[in-house]
N, C-alpha and C positions, 0 to 999 in steps of 0.2 A: 353589374353588367357581366354576362358570361364571357368567357374567353373566346375569341374568334377561332373558328376552325380554318386551318390553312392547308391547302392542297399544293404540294410541291411536285411539279411534273418532272419525272426523270425518264431516262431512256438510254439506249446504247450510245456511247460517245459523249454523253453529258457529264459534267462534273460540277462540283460545288454544292451538291444536294445536302450533304451533311452540315456544311457551314451555314447554308440557308436555313436548315432545320433548327440549328442552334440559335441563330439570330432571331427567328420568330419565337422560339421557346423563351429566350431571354426577355423578349418584349411582352410576354404573357399570352402568346398564342398557343394553340394546340395543333402543331403541324403533323402532317402525314406525308411521307414520300411515296408517290404512286407512279408506277410505270405508265407511260402514255398508252400502251396497248390495253391496259386495264380500263382506261377511260374510253378508248375507241370501241372496245368490245361491249361496253355498257355495264361491266362488273362494278365500276365505281362511277357514281353520278357527281358531276361538278356542282349540281344544285345543292348538295349536302354541305357545301363549304362557303365561307364568307369571303375568303381571299384565295386567289389562284396565282402561284408564282412560277414563272418560267425561268429556269436557271440557265446560265450561259456557260461559256468555257468549253465549247465543242472541241473534242480532242481529235476528231476525224474530219478533215476538210470536205469529204464527200457529204457529210451530214449537214453542213451549213445550208445548202439550198433546200434540203429536206425539212429543215426547221420551219420554214414558211408554209410548206404543205401541211405539216402537222398542225400548226396553229389554225389554218383555214379549215382543216378537218374537224377540229374540236369546236 
C-alpha cells in the first residue's frame, strides 16, 4: 500500500506544524505543510491528499474565532 499523502494546514499564528509533520512522517505518511491561503486560492487542491490535519496552538487570540471561518471556507 502506498504511503498516504498528508496535508498539514498552516497559517499566521498557527504552530506545531513541524511537530505534526514529523509525527505523520514517523507513521509512514508523506506530509506537506501548506499555508491555508494556497488552498483557498486553489493553488493546492485538498483532493490530492488522503489526510487533512488542522494544527492547533493558536498564538494570537484574535485568530481563534477566525479558525472557524477558515474551516467553513475550506
